[in-house]
N, C-alpha and C positions, 0 to 999 in steps of 0.2 A: 292316319298315315301322312308323311309328309312327303313332299313333291322332291323329285330326285336332283340333287344339287351338285354341279361339277366342277372343280377345283385343278386348275393347270399348275403344274409345277416344272421344274427343269428337267426333271427326269422321266416325266410322262404327266399324269392326270389322277386323280381319284373322284368318285361319285359318292356322296352320302347317300345312301338307299334309305336308311331309318335310323332317328335319332329319338331314342326315349330318355328318361331318368336314368333306367337302370342299364341300357346298354346304347351302343350305335355299331352301326352297320355299313361298311364302305366296300366297293367294288375299286380295286387298286391296280392300274395299267402301267407297267415299267417298259420304257423304251427298251430295244436290244442293247447290250454293254452298259447300261446304266445301273445305278444303284441310288437307294436311299441315304440318309445320312447315318452314321453309326450313333445311336440313341439310347434313352430311357425314359420312362415315365414314373412319375412319383403317386400318380393317383389312378391308374389303370393297368390291367393285364389286357394282352390282346392274343388271338388266335388267327392262324392265316391259313386258309384252305386253297392250295394251287389249282387254277381251273383251266389255265392254259400256259405252255411254255416250260421252260427250265430255269432253273436258280440255284445260287449258292446262298445260304442262310448263315449269317455268322451270330452266334449268342454267346456272350461272355469270352469273345477270342475264338471259338471252336465253331470250325465250318461244316456244314452238312448241305450235299448235293439235295436238290428237291424237284420234282415234276409233278405232273397232273395227278391228283387225288392225295397228295400229301398234304398234312396238317401240322402245323407248328405252333407249340403253344409257348407263350412270352409271358412269364411272370411280371407282376410290378418290379421295377428299378433293375430288371435284367437289360444289360446292353445288347441292342441287338441290330442287324441291317439285312438287307436281302438284296443281292445284285441279278440280273439278268444276264444269264451268260449263253443264251440261245440267239439267234438270227431273226425271231418274230418277239411282238410284243408276250410279255410275262404277265399274267392276269391272275390276282389272287382275291379271294373275299377276306376281309378283317371283320372279325367281331371283338369290339371293345366292352369290356366289363371294368366296373368300379364306380367311383364316386364323382369323376369329373373328367370330361372326353374333349376340352377344349384343346385348341392346336399350341397353345401356349404351355401345355404340359409335354411339350417335346424337348428335351434336354439333349442337346447335339454334342457330341464329344468330337466326333470327325464329320466333316462335310465338304463334298466335292466342290460346291457351290459358294463357301465361304458364309453361309448363313449361321446366325446366330441360334 
């Protein structure tokens, strides 16, 4: 088991809870009214389980409202994003599976913070 690593982002932060060759596990905290970039990954798929708050998930331009207990499955190369539409922090657990889990496998299509 690895130590827990916290990574700050303009929209909130995430914690790397576990990182193995076969999977990576994160806790992601999204500030009120913030959203991650609209993005996809070439080498991994993800599943998100909402554990606090409410949000709107966009997958390939289709929006779905989510709340505590909901799980979203995102296939490799599917365009996706999540927005916190609540007044408190949105927290979800992300499980990544695939062949590579580096942050450089984030291909951003739209980003509120003008990151590449």
